[in-house]
C-alpha positions, 0 to 999 in steps of 0.5 A: 500500500505504501508504494501505491500511495507513493506512486499516486503522490509522484503522479500528482507531482508531475501534474503539478509541474504541468499545471505550473508550466501550462499556467505560466505559458497560456493558462488552460489552453497551454496545458491542453495543447501540451497534454494532447501532444504528449498523448499522441506521442505515447498512446501508440507505444502503449498500445503496441508496447509488447510488439515494439519491445519484443521486436527490439530484443528479438524475442521469440515465443516459446512452445510449451515443449521447448521450455516446459518448466517456464510454461508451468510456473507462468501458468501456475503463478498467473492462475494464483494471481487470477489473470490469464496466462501470459505469452511466454517468450525467450530472448536470445541474450546471455545477460541474465534478465527478465521482463513483462510487457503488454497493455493489460493482463489479457495481452501480457507477455513474460520474457526471459533471457537464455542466460537467466534460464541457465543461471538460476535454480528452479526456485529462484526462477519461480521467484523472478517470474512471480515478480514479473507477473506482479508487474502485470497484476499491478498494471505497471505498463499503464502506470509507466505510460501515464507517467511517460505522457506527463513527462513528455507534456512537461518537456513539450511545455518546457521547450515552448516556454524556453523559446518564449523566454528567449524570444518573447522579450519582457512580456512575462515580466510585464504581465507579472510573470517570471522574468526572462532569466527565471522563465529560462531557468524554470524551462531548463529545470522542469524536464530534469524534475520530471525525469527524476519523478518518473524514475522515482515512480519506476523504483516504487513500482519495483518495490511493489512488484517485489511485494506482489511476487513474494506473495505469489510465490510464497517464498520471498527468500527465493526472489531475494536469492535470484536478485543476489545472483542476478546482481553478481552476473548482470553487470559482467554480461552486457545486453547486446540488443535493446535500448537504455530507454527500456531499462525500467522494464527489466527485473534488474538494471541491464548493462548495455553494450552501447554505454551512454548516459543510461546510468544518470537516473536510476530506474531501480532501487538498490539491489541491497535494499530490495534483498533486505526487504524480501528477507525481512518478509521471509523472516516474518 
């Protein structure tokens, strides 16, 4: 429940930034324009999220006879969660990791890399799949999309605000609004604040998926053991495919071969904290 409340607070904070920027720019019409642009940019990625991500990582659907244990635990845990059995896909990557995608439980996919299937014990793999089904049950794709729409709206408003601050002269100051330098500073800082809030939402959903996964599998220590093992190996074996923009989807932060600025904002809580929380749950 704490993670849910935190998520709602952070979404409200994103809404507040939108209202602040939109109101300074053009009142209600500025907010509506920015939200409309953001919605157009994000609705396609939400509707086709499974196809886009699976194609990006060259994932293929696995037949039950190809991965019988994986299919069995997906079927068992999804039945326990009260959702339809998701499609099961395998990603041709040595980096041990897993993710879930799909716009709702009826269109969900659970994907595991070849590396994670070889690395983890059956009990640890069950904990990981429970975590991913937790994401599906908690509608995290929808939550992340809403956060993405709001963050995109903030970036759009900030870009327009930055333009008007530079080329709009002293109009804002004359009307009682912020001066050009203050407006420019706000336009530069708002997207950074939105990014930080978006990452905080992602971390909150990871904690919630850990809690849900531990409840589904009934053995929090198995998920904790899986996270510990993944932490040891995931940093040593980078993902060959994919994009840092999908980092928040994985159970642990992947290391991409391309490098870049992906590590600037963390999408996941520290592994040590996640493991400690799960072990406290196991003891209680």
